[in-house]
VONU-26935 format. One record per residue (C-alpha): x, y, z; residue in one letter; residue number from 1. Coordinates in pm, whole numbers, plus 32768, in hexadecimal, padded with zeros to 4 digits. Layout:
# residues N
   c1   c2   c3 type seq
    X    Y    Z    A NUM
...
//
This chain:
# residues 202
   c1   c2   c3 type seq
 BF97 E752 1A93    M   1
 BE4A E6B9 1A43    E   2
 BDC7 E60C 190B    D   3
 BC7B E55A 1932    I   4
 BBA4 E4CC 181D    E   5
 BA41 E472 187E    T   6
 B8F1 E405 17F5    N   7
 B820 E529 1863    E   8
 B6CC E504 18FF    E   9
 B5B0 E5E0 1880    L  10
 B5A8 E68B 19D1    V  11
 B713 E6F3 19A5    E  12
 B6CA E796 1857    E  13
 B5B0 E859 18F3    Q  14
 B681 E8DE 1A10    N  15
 B7EA E902 199C    E  16
 B7C0 EA6A 1928    D  17
 B6D5 EADC 1A3B    Q  18
 B747 EA27 1B71    V  19
 B696 EAFD 1C71    E  20
 B52F EA8D 1C99    Q  21
 B4D3 EB7D 1DAE    D  22
 B565 EC58 1EBD    D  23
 B4B2 ECEB 1FE6    Y  24
 B4D3 ED6B 214A    Q  25
 B40D ECFC 227A    T  26
 B43D ED6C 23E2    D  27
 B5B6 EDA8 23EB    E  28
 B5EE EC8C 22F5    Q  29
 B657 ECA5 2188    F  30
 B626 EB87 2095    A  31
 B66D EB0F 1F35    Y  32
 B5CF E9EA 1E83    Q  33
 B696 E965 1D5B    I  34
 B6A6 E82F 1C82    K  35
 B7D3 E758 1C2B    I  36
 B7E6 E61E 1B50    P  37
 B788 E4E2 1C0C    E  38
 B8D9 E447 1BB3    E  39
 B987 E55D 1C7B    R  40
 B8C0 E52C 1DBC    V  41
 B9AA E422 1E47    A  42
 BAD4 E505 1E03    V  43
 BA30 E628 1EBA    L  44
 B9E4 E54D 1FE6    I  45
 BB33 E498 1FE7    G  46
 BBA0 E35D 2099    T  47
 BADA E343 21DE    A  48
 BA6B E4AA 21A1    G  49
 BBCB E53B 21BA    N  50
 BBA6 E638 209C    V  51
 BA52 E6B4 2110    K  52
 BAD2 E6D0 2275    N  53
 BC07 E794 220C    E  54
 BB3A E88B 2141    I  55
 BA4C E8BF 2264    E  56
 BB6B E8E8 235A    K  57
 BC2D E9E1 2284    E  58
 BB00 EAB8 2229    T  59
 BA17 EA96 2352    G  60
 B904 EA32 2261    S  61
 B81F E905 225B    N  62
 B7EE E823 212D    L  63
 B6B8 E750 20F3    D  64
 B6FD E670 1FC6    I  65
 B5FF E58C 1F1D    S  66
 B656 E457 1E54    A  67
 B5C5 E506 1D20    E  68
 B6BE E626 1D38    G  69
 B5E7 E72E 1DE0    D  70
 B6C0 E7EF 1ED6    V  71
 B641 E8E5 1FD9    Q  72
 B748 E9C6 2077    I  73
 B6F0 EA89 21B2    T  74
 B7B2 EB69 229E    G  75
 B7B8 ECB5 2352    S  76
 B8DD ED53 2294    D  77
 B87F EDC4 2136    A  78
 B9E7 EDD7 20B8    L  79
 BA41 EC7B 2137    N  80
 B8FE EBF8 20A2    L  81
 B960 EC82 1F4D    F  82
 BAB6 EBDA 1F66    V  83
 BA0D EA94 1FC8    T  84
 B92B EAAC 1E99    R  85
 BA57 EADE 1DB5    E  86
 BB09 E9B1 1E4D    I  87
 B9D5 E8D9 1E13    V  88
 B9B6 E95D 1CAF    R  89
 BB24 E90D 1C6C    A  90
 BB00 E7A7 1CE6    I  91
 B9C0 E788 1C1D    G  92
 BA79 E7F6 1AE3    R  93
 BB85 E6ED 1B06    G  94
 BC90 E780 1BEB    F  95
 BD43 E6A9 1CE9    N  96
 BCD7 E723 1E45    P  97
 BE43 E77A 1E91    E  98
 BE41 E87C 1D79    Y  99
 BCDF E8F1 1DC6    A 100
 BD43 E940 1F2D    L 101
 BE45 EA36 1EAA    E 102
 BD1B EB1F 1E82    L 103
 BD3B EB56 1FF9    L 104
 BE71 EC26 1FAF    K 105
 BE4E ED9D 1F8A    Q 106
 BE2C EE16 1E22    D 107
 BDF4 ECB5 1D99    Y 108
 BCCC EC94 1CAD    V 109
 BC16 EB92 1BDA    L 110
 BBCC EBCF 1A69    E 111
 BAE2 EAE9 19A9    I 112
 BAE6 EAFF 182C    M 113
 B9CE EA5C 1766    S 114
 BA28 E9A8 1624    L 115
 B8BF E9A6 15AF    K 116
 B8D9 EB12 1543    D 117
 B9D5 EAAA 1437    I 118
 B985 E93E 13F2    A 119
 B80B E956 1401    G 120
 B773 E7FA 13FB    K 121
 B88B E75B 132E    S 122
 B934 E64C 13FD    Q 123
 BA49 E631 12F9    K 124
 BA99 E7A3 1318    T 125
 BA88 E788 1493    M 126
 BB8C E672 1497    E 127
 BC6B E72F 13A5    R 128
 BC63 E867 147F    L 129
 BCB2 E7A1 15B9    K 130
 BDD0 E6F9 1501    G 131
 BE64 E84B 14A2    R 132
 BE65 E8BE 160C    V 133
 BEEC E776 1697    I 134
 BFEB E73A 1583    G 135
 C09F E5F7 1534    R 136
 C0E2 E541 1678    G 137
 C05D E66D 1738    G 138
 C187 E745 16D3    K 139
 C0C2 E878 166A    S 140
 BFFA E88D 17A9    R 141
 C12F E841 1879    D 142
 C1EF E95E 17D7    K 143
 C0D7 EA5A 180F    I 144
 C0BE E9E8 1979    E 145
 C235 EA0C 19A7    S 146
 C249 EB64 1904    M 147
 C11D EBF5 19BE    T 148
 C137 EB3D 1B0D    N 149
 BFD1 EAC6 1AE7    C 150
 BF21 E976 1AF8    N 151
 BE4B E920 19CA    I 152
 BD47 E80E 19A7    T 153
 BC91 E79A 186F    V 154
 BB47 E6FB 18D4    Y 155
 BA0D E6BA 180D    G 156
 B9BB E7F6 174B    K 157
 BA85 E8E4 1822    T 158
 BBE8 E950 1869    I 159
 BC35 E9BA 19CD    G 160
 BD56 EA91 1A46    I 161
 BDC8 EACF 1BAD    I 162
 BED8 EBC3 1C13    G 163
 BF1C ED28 1C7D    E 164
 BE3C EE27 1BD4    T 165
 BF41 EEB5 1AE4    S 166
 BFC8 ED5A 1A8E    D 167
 BE6B ECD3 1A46    V 168
 BE29 EDF9 195E    S 169
 BF66 EDA8 189B    L 170
 BF19 EC32 188C    A 171
 BDB9 EC7F 1817    R 172
 BE3E ED53 16F9    Q 173
 BF2B EC3A 1691    A 174
 BE17 EB34 1698    V 175
 BD2C EC1B 15D8    A 176
 BE35 EC4A 14CA    M 177
 BE55 EAD2 14A0    L 178
 BCDD EAA8 148E    L 179
 BCCC EBB5 1382    Q 180
 BDCC EB00 12AD    G 181
 BF19 EBA6 12FE    S 182
 C04E EACE 12D0    M 183
 C0E7 EA45 140E    H 184
 C232 EAF3 13CF    K 185
 C178 EC3E 13A8    T 186
 C0CB EC0C 14F5    V 187
 C20D EBB3 15A9    F 188
 C2BB ECE3 1511    K 189
 C19B EDB9 158D    F 190
 C1CA ED30 16ED    L 191
 C342 ED66 16DE    E 192
 C312 EED1 1676    D 193
 C212 EF0E 1788    K 194
 C2FA EE76 188E    L 195
 C419 EF51 1816    K 196
 C33C F083 182F    E 197
 C2DE F02A 1992    A 198
 C445 EFDC 19F3    R 199
 C4E6 F113 1963    F 200
 C3C2 F204 197A    G 201
 C3B7 F236 1802    M 202
//
């Protein structure tokens, strides 16, 4: 469970919806170059480099991280490189590295939802939308997490979801309903019905 409020840098606004800056292949090596907020660089590196080292060890990729948040990811396995990119994106969008590393599991995915599409440039609307997803004392987000087995983070102008593919799809629908103005009890009833369908094959 993550809930992070932050004063966003201009560079974050420019890159939160289009994280990938470039991808290319050179002599048996694949690479991605992406951007994360400067305030997330220390989290990506970790204490004495422990997070960076774990990502590199688990994926066989190499991370070159600048203090400004520019991250170059290189490796010889295209699939592992994609997973590495998603882990870096997740940490960049506010996830605790522990949750981001769950993307190493088969069928686990990251979904990033932009609030700008609904809120536009209104900061007041943005805060109201985030409040609907989080709920009083975090109860709304906690319940969606519990019912869908996902991890959800609210960071800057985005909402991130990590979990198994089918679970993330369900959590995304629930969050979208809240953002569109549905009552919380309506959203929770929707989730209950979907879970019953899955359980009993209805």
